[in-house]
N, CA, C and O atoms as a GROMACS GRO file, in nm:
protein
  520
    1PRO      N    1   0.556  -0.604   4.844
    1PRO     CA    2   0.566  -0.701   4.738
    1PRO      C    3   0.710  -0.740   4.714
    1PRO      O    4   0.804  -0.664   4.740
    2PHE      N    5   0.724  -0.858   4.666
    2PHE     CA    6   0.856  -0.913   4.638
    2PHE      C    7   0.901  -0.869   4.500
    2PHE      O    8   0.830  -0.895   4.402
    3LEU      N    9   1.014  -0.803   4.489
    3LEU     CA   10   1.066  -0.757   4.360
    3LEU      C   11   1.187  -0.839   4.321
    3LEU      O   12   1.278  -0.862   4.401
    4VAL      N   13   1.186  -0.881   4.198
    4VAL     CA   14   1.300  -0.956   4.146
    4VAL      C   15   1.394  -0.857   4.080
    4VAL      O   16   1.351  -0.780   3.994
    5PRO      N   17   1.520  -0.857   4.119
    5PRO     CA   18   1.612  -0.763   4.054
    5PRO      C   19   1.629  -0.798   3.906
    5PRO      O   20   1.632  -0.914   3.868
    6ARG      N   21   1.640  -0.692   3.825
    6ARG     CA   22   1.659  -0.712   3.681
    6ARG      C   23   1.802  -0.759   3.656
    6ARG      O   24   1.897  -0.716   3.722
    7ARG      N   25   1.812  -0.847   3.559
    7ARG     CA   26   1.945  -0.887   3.515
    7ARG      C   27   1.998  -0.784   3.418
    7ARG      O   28   1.920  -0.712   3.354
    8GLU      N   29   2.126  -0.776   3.408
    8GLU     CA   30   2.187  -0.680   3.316
    8GLU      C   31   2.137  -0.707   3.174
    8GLU      O   32   2.135  -0.822   3.130
    9GLY      N   33   2.098  -0.602   3.104
    9GLY     CA   34   2.052  -0.616   2.967
    9GLY      C   35   1.902  -0.634   2.954
    9GLY      O   36   1.850  -0.624   2.843
   10GLU      N   37   1.831  -0.660   3.062
   10GLU     CA   38   1.686  -0.676   3.056
   10GLU      C   39   1.619  -0.539   3.058
   10GLU      O   40   1.659  -0.451   3.134
   11ALA      N   41   1.521  -0.523   2.977
   11ALA     CA   42   1.447  -0.397   2.972
   11ALA      C   43   1.337  -0.398   3.078
   11ALA      O   44   1.277  -0.503   3.104
   12SER      N   45   1.312  -0.284   3.136
   12SER     CA   46   1.200  -0.274   3.230
   12SER      C   47   1.070  -0.274   3.150
   12SER      O   48   1.070  -0.254   3.029
   13LEU      N   49   0.961  -0.297   3.220
   13LEU     CA   50   0.829  -0.295   3.156
   13LEU      C   51   0.806  -0.159   3.090
   13LEU      O   52   0.754  -0.151   2.978
   14ARG      N   53   0.842  -0.053   3.159
   14ARG     CA   54   0.823   0.082   3.105
   14ARG      C   55   0.904   0.100   2.976
   14ARG      O   56   0.853   0.154   2.878
   15GLU      N   57   1.030   0.055   2.975
   15GLU     CA   58   1.113   0.066   2.855
   15GLU      C   59   1.051  -0.014   2.741
   15GLU      O   60   1.049   0.030   2.627
   16TRP      N   61   1.002  -0.133   2.774
   16TRP     CA   62   0.939  -0.219   2.673
   16TRP      C   63   0.816  -0.150   2.614
   16TRP      O   64   0.795  -0.151   2.493
   17GLU      N   65   0.732  -0.091   2.702
   17GLU     CA   66   0.612  -0.022   2.655
   17GLU      C   67   0.648   0.097   2.566
   17GLU      O   68   0.582   0.121   2.465
   18GLN      N   69   0.753   0.171   2.603
   18GLN     CA   70   0.795   0.284   2.522
   18GLN      C   71   0.843   0.238   2.385
   18GLN      O   72   0.810   0.301   2.284
   19LYS      N   73   0.919   0.130   2.380
   19LYS     CA   74   0.967   0.078   2.253
   19LYS      C   75   0.851   0.028   2.168
   19LYS      O   76   0.849   0.049   2.047
   20SER      N   77   0.754  -0.038   2.231
   20SER     CA   78   0.637  -0.086   2.158
   20SER      C   79   0.558   0.029   2.100
   20SER      O   80   0.517   0.026   1.984
   21ALA      N   81   0.536   0.133   2.182
   21ALA     CA   82   0.461   0.250   2.135
   21ALA      C   83   0.536   0.318   2.020
   21ALA      O   84   0.474   0.360   1.922
   22ALA      N   85   0.667   0.327   2.031
   22ALA     CA   86   0.747   0.389   1.924
   22ALA      C   87   0.737   0.306   1.797
   22ALA      O   88   0.730   0.361   1.688
   23GLY      N   89   0.736   0.173   1.812
   23GLY     CA   90   0.724   0.085   1.695
   23GLY      C   91   0.589   0.099   1.628
   23GLY      O   92   0.580   0.102   1.505
   24ILE      N   93   0.484   0.109   1.709
   24ILE     CA   94   0.349   0.128   1.654
   24ILE      C   95   0.340   0.263   1.586
   24ILE      O   96   0.284   0.275   1.477
   25GLU      N   97   0.397   0.366   1.650
   25GLU     CA   98   0.399   0.499   1.592
   25GLU      C   99   0.472   0.500   1.458
   25GLU      O  100   0.425   0.559   1.360
   26ALA      N  101   0.588   0.434   1.453
   26ALA     CA  102   0.666   0.428   1.329
   26ALA      C  103   0.589   0.352   1.222
   26ALA      O  104   0.590   0.391   1.105
   27GLY      N  105   0.521   0.244   1.262
   27GLY     CA  106   0.439   0.168   1.168
   27GLY      C  107   0.325   0.250   1.112
   27GLY      O  108   0.294   0.242   0.993
   28GLU      N  109   0.263   0.330   1.197
   28GLU     CA  110   0.153   0.416   1.152
   28GLU      C  111   0.206   0.526   1.060
   28GLU      O  112   0.141   0.561   0.961
   29ARG      N  113   0.323   0.582   1.092
   29ARG     CA  114   0.383   0.684   1.005
   29ARG      C  115   0.415   0.622   0.868
   29ARG      O  116   0.395   0.686   0.765
   30SER      N  117   0.464   0.499   0.869
   30SER     CA  118   0.496   0.429   0.744
   30SER      C  119   0.369   0.407   0.663
   30SER      O  120   0.368   0.424   0.541
   31ARG      N  121   0.262   0.369   0.731
   31ARG     CA  122   0.134   0.347   0.663
   31ARG      C  123   0.082   0.478   0.604
   31ARG      O  124   0.034   0.480   0.491
   32GLN      N  125   0.090   0.586   0.681
   32GLN     CA  126   0.044   0.716   0.632
   32GLN      C  127   0.126   0.762   0.512
   32GLN      O  128   0.072   0.820   0.417
   33ALA      N  129   0.257   0.737   0.515
   33ALA     CA  130   0.343   0.774   0.402
   33ALA      C  131   0.304   0.695   0.278
   33ALA      O  132   0.301   0.749   0.167
   34ALA      N  133   0.273   0.567   0.297
   34ALA     CA  134   0.230   0.484   0.184
   34ALA      C  135   0.096   0.533   0.130
   34ALA      O  136   0.080   0.545   0.009
   35LEU      N  137   0.002   0.561   0.218
   35LEU     CA  138  -0.130   0.608   0.174
   35LEU      C  139  -0.121   0.741   0.101
   35LEU      O  140  -0.201   0.768   0.012
   36ALA      N  141  -0.024   0.824   0.137
   36ALA     CA  142  -0.006   0.953   0.070
   36ALA      C  143   0.033   0.935  -0.077
   36ALA      O  144   0.012   1.025  -0.158
   37LYS      N  145   0.090   0.819  -0.111
   37LYS     CA  146   0.127   0.792  -0.251
   37LYS      C  147   0.004   0.756  -0.334
   37LYS      O  148   0.007   0.766  -0.457
   38LEU      N  149  -0.103   0.715  -0.267
   38LEU     CA  150  -0.226   0.678  -0.338
   38LEU      C  151  -0.312   0.802  -0.361
   38LEU      O  152  -0.331   0.882  -0.269
   39ALA      N  153  -0.363   0.818  -0.481
   39ALA     CA  154  -0.459   0.925  -0.508
   39ALA      C  155  -0.577   0.906  -0.414
   39ALA      O  156  -0.614   0.794  -0.382
   40GLU      N  157  -0.635   1.015  -0.370
   40GLU     CA  158  -0.741   1.011  -0.269
   40GLU      C  159  -0.851   0.908  -0.297
   40GLU      O  160  -0.892   0.838  -0.204
   41PRO      N  161  -0.902   0.895  -0.420
   41PRO     CA  162  -1.009   0.798  -0.443
   41PRO      C  163  -0.966   0.651  -0.422
   41PRO      O  164  -1.052   0.564  -0.406
   42LEU      N  165  -0.836   0.625  -0.422
   42LEU     CA  166  -0.788   0.487  -0.404
   42LEU      C  167  -0.761   0.451  -0.258
   42LEU      O  168  -0.748   0.334  -0.225
   43ARG      N  169  -0.754   0.551  -0.171
   43ARG     CA  170  -0.709   0.528  -0.032
   43ARG      C  171  -0.796   0.434   0.048
   43ARG      O  172  -0.743   0.353   0.124
   44ASP      N  173  -0.924   0.441   0.034
   44ASP     CA  174  -1.011   0.351   0.111
   44ASP      C  175  -1.094   0.262   0.018
   44ASP      O  176  -1.199   0.211   0.056
   45LEU      N  177  -1.044   0.245  -0.104
   45LEU     CA  178  -1.121   0.172  -0.204
   45LEU      C  179  -1.146   0.026  -0.166
   45LEU      O  180  -1.256  -0.025  -0.186
   46ALA      N  181  -1.047  -0.040  -0.111
   46ALA     CA  182  -1.064  -0.182  -0.072
   46ALA      C  183  -1.176  -0.196   0.031
   46ALA      O  184  -1.258  -0.287   0.022
   47GLU      N  185  -1.178  -0.106   0.130
   47GLU     CA  186  -1.282  -0.112   0.233
   47GLU      C  187  -1.419  -0.082   0.173
   47GLU      O  188  -1.518  -0.144   0.211
   48ARG      N  189  -1.424   0.013   0.080
   48ARG     CA  190  -1.552   0.047   0.018
   48ARG      C  191  -1.605  -0.068  -0.067
   48ARG      O  192  -1.725  -0.096  -0.068
   49VAL      N  193  -1.514  -0.137  -0.139
   49VAL     CA  194  -1.557  -0.252  -0.219
   49VAL      C  195  -1.611  -0.361  -0.127
   49VAL      O  196  -1.713  -0.423  -0.157
   50ALA      N  197  -1.542  -0.384  -0.016
   50ALA     CA  198  -1.586  -0.487   0.079
   50ALA      C  199  -1.722  -0.451   0.139
   50ALA      O  200  -1.807  -0.537   0.158
   51ARG      N  201  -1.741  -0.323   0.168
   51ARG     CA  202  -1.862  -0.277   0.236
   51ARG      C  203  -1.979  -0.256   0.139
   51ARG      O  204  -2.092  -0.297   0.167
   52GLU      N  205  -1.952  -0.191   0.025
   52GLU     CA  206  -2.060  -0.150  -0.064
   52GLU      C  207  -2.069  -0.230  -0.193
   52GLU      O  208  -2.172  -0.227  -0.262
   53GLY      N  209  -1.963  -0.302  -0.226
   53GLY     CA  210  -1.960  -0.374  -0.352
   53GLY      C  211  -2.036  -0.505  -0.348
   53GLY      O  212  -2.080  -0.551  -0.242
   54LYS      N  213  -2.052  -0.563  -0.465
   54LYS     CA  214  -2.118  -0.692  -0.475
   54LYS      C  215  -2.024  -0.786  -0.550
   54LYS      O  216  -1.994  -0.763  -0.667
   55ASP      N  217  -1.978  -0.890  -0.481
   55ASP     CA  218  -1.886  -0.988  -0.540
   55ASP      C  219  -1.759  -0.923  -0.597
   55ASP      O  220  -1.709  -0.964  -0.702
   56GLY      N  221  -1.708  -0.820  -0.525
   56GLY     CA  222  -1.586  -0.754  -0.570
   56GLY      C  223  -1.604  -0.654  -0.680
   56GLY      O  224  -1.507  -0.611  -0.742
   57ASN      N  225  -1.729  -0.615  -0.707
   57ASN     CA  226  -1.759  -0.519  -0.813
   57ASN      C  227  -1.819  -0.393  -0.753
   57ASN      O  228  -1.906  -0.399  -0.666
   58LEU      N  229  -1.771  -0.277  -0.801
   58LEU     CA  230  -1.823  -0.149  -0.752
   58LEU      C  231  -1.786  -0.040  -0.852
   58LEU      O  232  -1.676  -0.039  -0.906
   59THR      N  233  -1.879   0.051  -0.875
   59THR     CA  234  -1.851   0.167  -0.959
   59THR      C  235  -1.870   0.291  -0.873
   59THR      O  236  -1.975   0.311  -0.813
   60LEU      N  237  -1.765   0.374  -0.869
   60LEU     CA  238  -1.769   0.500  -0.795
   60LEU      C  239  -1.733   0.611  -0.893
   60LEU      O  240  -1.615   0.636  -0.919
   61GLY      N  241  -1.832   0.676  -0.947
   61GLY     CA  242  -1.805   0.778  -1.048
   61GLY      C  243  -1.742   0.711  -1.170
   61GLY      O  244  -1.802   0.622  -1.231
   62LYS      N  245  -1.620   0.755  -1.206
   62LYS     CA  246  -1.552   0.699  -1.322
   62LYS      C  247  -1.458   0.584  -1.286
   62LYS      O  248  -1.392   0.528  -1.374
   63ILE      N  249  -1.453   0.548  -1.158
   63ILE     CA  250  -1.368   0.436  -1.116
   63ILE      C  251  -1.452   0.310  -1.111
   63ILE      O  252  -1.554   0.303  -1.042
   64ARG      N  253  -1.406   0.207  -1.187
   64ARG     CA  254  -1.477   0.080  -1.189
   64ARG      C  255  -1.388  -0.029  -1.132
   64ARG      O  256  -1.272  -0.044  -1.172
   65VAL      N  257  -1.442  -0.105  -1.039
   65VAL     CA  258  -1.372  -0.220  -0.982
   65VAL      C  259  -1.449  -0.343  -1.027
   65VAL      O  260  -1.568  -0.357  -0.999
   66LEU      N  261  -1.380  -0.433  -1.096
   66LEU     CA  262  -1.440  -0.558  -1.143
   66LEU      C  263  -1.359  -0.674  -1.087
   66LEU      O  264  -1.237  -0.681  -1.106
   67ASP      N  265  -1.426  -0.765  -1.018
   67ASP     CA  266  -1.358  -0.879  -0.955
   67ASP      C  267  -1.241  -0.833  -0.869
   67ASP      O  268  -1.134  -0.892  -0.873
   68TYR      N  269  -1.262  -0.728  -0.791
   68TYR     CA  270  -1.162  -0.668  -0.701
   68TYR      C  271  -1.046  -0.601  -0.774
   68TYR      O  272  -0.952  -0.556  -0.708
   69LYS      N  273  -1.048  -0.592  -0.906
   69LYS     CA  274  -0.938  -0.532  -0.983
   69LYS      C  275  -0.976  -0.390  -1.026
   69LYS      O  276  -1.090  -0.363  -1.065
   70VAL      N  277  -0.876  -0.301  -1.019
   70VAL     CA  278  -0.895  -0.163  -1.061
   70VAL      C  279  -0.782  -0.125  -1.155
   70VAL      O  280  -0.668  -0.169  -1.139
   71ASP      N  281  -0.814  -0.041  -1.255
   71ASP     CA  282  -0.712   0.007  -1.348
   71ASP      C  283  -0.641   0.126  -1.286
   71ASP      O  284  -0.705   0.219  -1.236
   72VAL      N  285  -0.508   0.123  -1.289
   72VAL     CA  286  -0.429   0.229  -1.227
   72VAL      C  287  -0.313   0.273  -1.317
   72VAL      O  288  -0.272   0.203  -1.409
   73ILE      N  289  -0.265   0.392  -1.286
   73ILE     CA  290  -0.141   0.445  -1.345
   73ILE      C  291  -0.043   0.452  -1.229
   73ILE      O  292  -0.072   0.513  -1.126
   74ILE      N  293   0.072   0.390  -1.246
   74ILE     CA  294   0.173   0.389  -1.140
   74ILE      C  295   0.295   0.467  -1.188
   74ILE      O  296   0.357   0.431  -1.288
   75TYR      N  297   0.328   0.574  -1.118
   75TYR     CA  298   0.447   0.654  -1.148
   75TYR      C  299   0.562   0.595  -1.066
   75TYR      O  300   0.551   0.577  -0.945
   76LEU      N  301   0.672   0.567  -1.134
   76LEU     CA  302   0.783   0.493  -1.072
   76LEU      C  303   0.911   0.575  -1.064
   76LEU      O  304   0.937   0.664  -1.145
   77ARG      N  305   0.990   0.542  -0.964
   77ARG     CA  306   1.125   0.598  -0.951
   77ARG      C  307   1.215   0.539  -1.059
   77ARG      O  308   1.302   0.607  -1.114
   78ASP      N  309   1.193   0.410  -1.089
   78ASP     CA  310   1.269   0.342  -1.194
   78ASP      C  311   1.185   0.227  -1.250
   78ASP      O  312   1.089   0.183  -1.187
   79THR      N  313   1.222   0.180  -1.367
   79THR     CA  314   1.151   0.066  -1.429
   79THR      C  315   1.246  -0.053  -1.441
   79THR      O  316   1.243  -0.126  -1.540
   80SER      N  317   1.328  -0.071  -1.339
   80SER     CA  318   1.425  -0.181  -1.339
   80SER      C  319   1.353  -0.315  -1.333
   80SER      O  320   1.234  -0.323  -1.304
   81ALA      N  321   1.427  -0.420  -1.362
   81ALA     CA  322   1.371  -0.556  -1.356
   81ALA      C  323   1.321  -0.586  -1.214
   81ALA      O  324   1.218  -0.652  -1.198
   82ALA      N  325   1.393  -0.540  -1.113
   82ALA     CA  326   1.352  -0.564  -0.973
   82ALA      C  327   1.219  -0.496  -0.943
   82ALA      O  328   1.133  -0.554  -0.876
   83THR      N  329   1.202  -0.374  -0.992
   83THR     CA  330   1.076  -0.302  -0.971
   83THR      C  331   0.961  -0.373  -1.040
   83THR      O  332   0.854  -0.392  -0.982
   84MET      N  333   0.983  -0.413  -1.165
   84MET     CA  334   0.877  -0.480  -1.240
   84MET      C  335   0.841  -0.615  -1.176
   84MET      O  336   0.725  -0.654  -1.175
   85LYS      N  337   0.941  -0.684  -1.122
   85LYS     CA  338   0.916  -0.812  -1.054
   85LYS      C  339   0.835  -0.790  -0.927
   85LYS      O  340   0.746  -0.869  -0.895
   86ALA      N  341   0.865  -0.682  -0.854
   86ALA     CA  342   0.789  -0.649  -0.732
   86ALA      C  343   0.643  -0.620  -0.767
   86ALA      O  344   0.552  -0.663  -0.695
   87LEU      N  345   0.620  -0.548  -0.876
   87LEU     CA  346   0.482  -0.519  -0.919
   87LEU      C  347   0.409  -0.648  -0.955
   87LEU      O  348   0.295  -0.669  -0.914
   88GLN      N  349   0.476  -0.733  -1.031
   88GLN     CA  350   0.416  -0.861  -1.070
   88GLN      C  351   0.388  -0.947  -0.947
   88GLN      O  352   0.289  -1.020  -0.942
   89GLY      N  353   0.477  -0.940  -0.848
   89GLY     CA  354   0.458  -1.016  -0.724
   89GLY      C  355   0.331  -0.977  -0.650
   89GLY      O  356   0.277  -1.057  -0.573
   90LEU      N  357   0.283  -0.856  -0.673
   90LEU     CA  358   0.158  -0.810  -0.613
   90LEU      C  359   0.038  -0.839  -0.703
   90LEU      O  360  -0.075  -0.802  -0.671
   91GLY      N  361   0.064  -0.904  -0.816
   91GLY     CA  362  -0.045  -0.939  -0.907
   91GLY      C  363  -0.078  -0.830  -1.008
   91GLY      O  364  -0.181  -0.838  -1.075
   92PHE      N  365   0.008  -0.730  -1.021
   92PHE     CA  366  -0.014  -0.624  -1.117
   92PHE      C  367  -0.002  -0.680  -1.258
   92PHE      O  368   0.096  -0.748  -1.291
   93ILE      N  369  -0.102  -0.651  -1.342
   93ILE     CA  370  -0.102  -0.694  -1.482
   93ILE      C  371  -0.087  -0.569  -1.568
   93ILE      O  372  -0.179  -0.487  -1.576
   94GLN      N  373   0.029  -0.555  -1.630
   94GLN     CA  374   0.060  -0.436  -1.709
   94GLN      C  375  -0.010  -0.440  -1.844
   94GLN      O  376  -0.014  -0.543  -1.910
   95SER      N  377  -0.065  -0.323  -1.883
   95SER     CA  378  -0.128  -0.312  -2.014
   95SER      C  379  -0.066  -0.199  -2.097
   95SER      O  380  -0.095  -0.188  -2.216
   96GLY      N  381   0.017  -0.116  -2.036
   96GLY     CA  382   0.080  -0.007  -2.109
   96GLY      C  383   0.193   0.053  -2.027
   96GLY      O  384   0.208   0.024  -1.909
   97GLU      N  385   0.274   0.138  -2.094
   97GLU     CA  386   0.385   0.201  -2.023
   97GLU      C  387   0.435   0.324  -2.099
   97GLU      O  388   0.408   0.341  -2.218
   98SER      N  389   0.508   0.408  -2.027
   98SER     CA  390   0.581   0.519  -2.086
   98SER      C  391   0.716   0.521  -2.018
   98SER      O  392   0.727   0.559  -1.901
   99LYS      N  393   0.818   0.482  -2.090
   99LYS     CA  394   0.952   0.481  -2.032
   99LYS      C  395   1.006   0.623  -2.016
   99LYS      O  396   1.089   0.649  -1.930
  100ALA      N  397   0.957   0.716  -2.100
  100ALA     CA  398   1.004   0.854  -2.094
  100ALA      C  399   0.976   0.918  -1.958
  100ALA      O  400   1.059   0.991  -1.905
  101ILE      N  401   0.858   0.889  -1.902
  101ILE     CA  402   0.825   0.946  -1.771
  101ILE      C  403   0.809   0.838  -1.664
  101ILE      O  404   0.753   0.863  -1.558
  102ARG      N  405   0.858   0.719  -1.693
  102ARG     CA  406   0.860   0.606  -1.598
  102ARG      C  407   0.723   0.583  -1.532
  102ARG      O  408   0.707   0.600  -1.411
  103LEU      N  409   0.628   0.545  -1.614
  103LEU     CA  410   0.499   0.506  -1.559
  103LEU      C  411   0.451   0.379  -1.628
  103LEU      O  412   0.487   0.352  -1.743
  104VAL      N  413   0.370   0.304  -1.556
  104VAL     CA  414   0.307   0.184  -1.612
  104VAL      C  415   0.158   0.193  -1.586
  104VAL      O  416   0.114   0.254  -1.489
  105ILE      N  417   0.083   0.132  -1.674
  105ILE     CA  418  -0.063   0.128  -1.665
  105ILE      C  419  -0.103  -0.018  -1.657
  105ILE      O  420  -0.046  -0.102  -1.726
  106GLY      N  421  -0.201  -0.047  -1.574
  106GLY     CA  422  -0.248  -0.184  -1.565
  106GLY      C  423  -0.352  -0.202  -1.457
  106GLY      O  424  -0.411  -0.106  -1.407
  107ARG      N  425  -0.375  -0.330  -1.422
  107ARG     CA  426  -0.478  -0.366  -1.324
  107ARG      C  427  -0.414  -0.429  -1.202
  107ARG      O  428  -0.314  -0.500  -1.212
  108ILE      N  429  -0.473  -0.400  -1.086
  108ILE     CA  430  -0.426  -0.460  -0.961
  108ILE      C  431  -0.546  -0.480  -0.869
  108ILE      O  432  -0.645  -0.407  -0.876
  109ASP      N  433  -0.535  -0.578  -0.784
  109ASP     CA  434  -0.639  -0.605  -0.684
  109ASP      C  435  -0.643  -0.487  -0.586
  109ASP      O  436  -0.540  -0.445  -0.535
  110VAL      N  437  -0.762  -0.435  -0.560
  110VAL     CA  438  -0.776  -0.320  -0.470
  110VAL      C  439  -0.722  -0.351  -0.331
  110VAL      O  440  -0.680  -0.261  -0.259
  111ARG      N  441  -0.722  -0.479  -0.293
  111ARG     CA  442  -0.673  -0.518  -0.160
  111ARG      C  443  -0.521  -0.514  -0.153
  111ARG      O  444  -0.464  -0.532  -0.045
  112LYS      N  445  -0.454  -0.492  -0.265
  112LYS     CA  446  -0.308  -0.484  -0.271
  112LYS      C  447  -0.257  -0.340  -0.287
  112LYS      O  448  -0.136  -0.319  -0.296
  113LEU      N  449  -0.346  -0.243  -0.291
  113LEU     CA  450  -0.305  -0.105  -0.317
  113LEU      C  451  -0.209  -0.051  -0.210
  113LEU      O  452  -0.111   0.015  -0.244
  114GLU      N  453  -0.237  -0.079  -0.083
  114GLU     CA  454  -0.148  -0.027   0.022
  114GLU      C  455  -0.010  -0.092   0.012
  114GLU      O  456   0.092  -0.023   0.029
  115GLN      N  457  -0.004  -0.221  -0.016
  115GLN     CA  458   0.125  -0.288  -0.033
  115GLN      C  459   0.200  -0.229  -0.152
  115GLN      O  460   0.322  -0.210  -0.147
  116LEU      N  461   0.128  -0.200  -0.259
  116LEU     CA  462   0.187  -0.138  -0.377
  116LEU      C  463   0.249  -0.004  -0.339
  116LEU      O  464   0.362   0.026  -0.377
  117ALA      N  465   0.175   0.077  -0.265
  117ALA     CA  466   0.222   0.210  -0.227
  117ALA      C  467   0.344   0.203  -0.134
  117ALA      O  468   0.421   0.298  -0.128
  118ARG      N  469   0.360   0.093  -0.063
  118ARG     CA  470   0.475   0.077   0.028
  118ARG      C  471   0.605   0.047  -0.046
  118ARG      O  472   0.713   0.057   0.012
  119LEU      N  473   0.596   0.010  -0.173
  119LEU     CA  474   0.719  -0.017  -0.249
  119LEU      C  475   0.797   0.113  -0.266
  119LEU      O  476   0.742   0.215  -0.304
  120GLU      N  477   0.927   0.107  -0.238
  120GLU     CA  478   1.010   0.226  -0.244
  120GLU      C  479   1.014   0.285  -0.385
  120GLU      O  480   1.024   0.407  -0.401
  121SER      N  481   1.007   0.202  -0.485
  121SER     CA  482   1.016   0.249  -0.623
  121SER      C  483   0.888   0.315  -0.673
  121SER      O  484   0.888   0.378  -0.779
  122VAL      N  485   0.779   0.302  -0.599
  122VAL     CA  486   0.652   0.364  -0.638
  122VAL      C  487   0.646   0.507  -0.584
  122VAL      O  488   0.662   0.530  -0.464
  123LEU      N  489   0.623   0.601  -0.674
  123LEU     CA  490   0.612   0.742  -0.636
  123LEU      C  491   0.467   0.785  -0.615
  123LEU      O  492   0.436   0.859  -0.522
  124ARG      N  493   0.378   0.737  -0.702
  124ARG     CA  494   0.238   0.779  -0.699
  124ARG      C  495   0.152   0.677  -0.771
  124ARG      O  496   0.196   0.617  -0.869
  125VAL      N  497   0.029   0.657  -0.723
  125VAL     CA  498  -0.066   0.567  -0.788
  125VAL      C  499  -0.196   0.644  -0.806
  125VAL      O  500  -0.252   0.697  -0.710
  126SER      N  501  -0.243   0.648  -0.930
  126SER     CA  502  -0.368   0.718  -0.963
  126SER      C  503  -0.461   0.621  -1.035
  126SER      O  504  -0.416   0.528  -1.101
  127PRO      N  505  -0.592   0.644  -1.021
  127PRO     CA  506  -0.684   0.560  -1.096
  127PRO      C  507  -0.681   0.597  -1.243
  127PRO      O  508  -0.662   0.713  -1.280
  128LEU      N  509  -0.699   0.496  -1.328
  128LEU     CA  510  -0.714   0.520  -1.471
  128LEU      C  511  -0.864   0.536  -1.492
  128LEU      O  512  -0.940   0.440  -1.482
  129LEU      N  513  -0.906   0.657  -1.520
  129LEU     CA  514  -1.048   0.686  -1.529
  129LEU      C  515  -1.100   0.649  -1.666
  129LEU      O  516  -1.045   0.688  -1.769
  130GLY      N  517  -1.210   0.571  -1.666
  130GLY     CA  518  -1.266   0.523  -1.791
  130GLY      C  519  -1.376   0.607  -1.833
  130GLY      O  520  -1.437   0.581  -1.937
   0.00000   0.00000   0.00000
């Protein structure tokens, strides 16, 4: 077979595959780290609502999802304006807070929970049990 010599700076197919695999691995580690911030009942909640819910509504024990929204408690690293803006950007609607222990209470779309957990300022997300 005819082989074309590589130009300086070009990665071989093997190098490219290794970099791609490392990127996928890093992405999966990042996803797992984000999911670890979510309380266990919230981790697959979006998929369960899609699969078992009706029109975005589902009740699982004491957790109620209405119109794809769930009540949560978010423990934060800080309550800076940038953090609050990031929460609002995900559609979080705040209904309460404790500045003493840096937490906010409110509603968020279950389909945004993983994005919420990926925020650096978010330490933990738990369901607000009714």
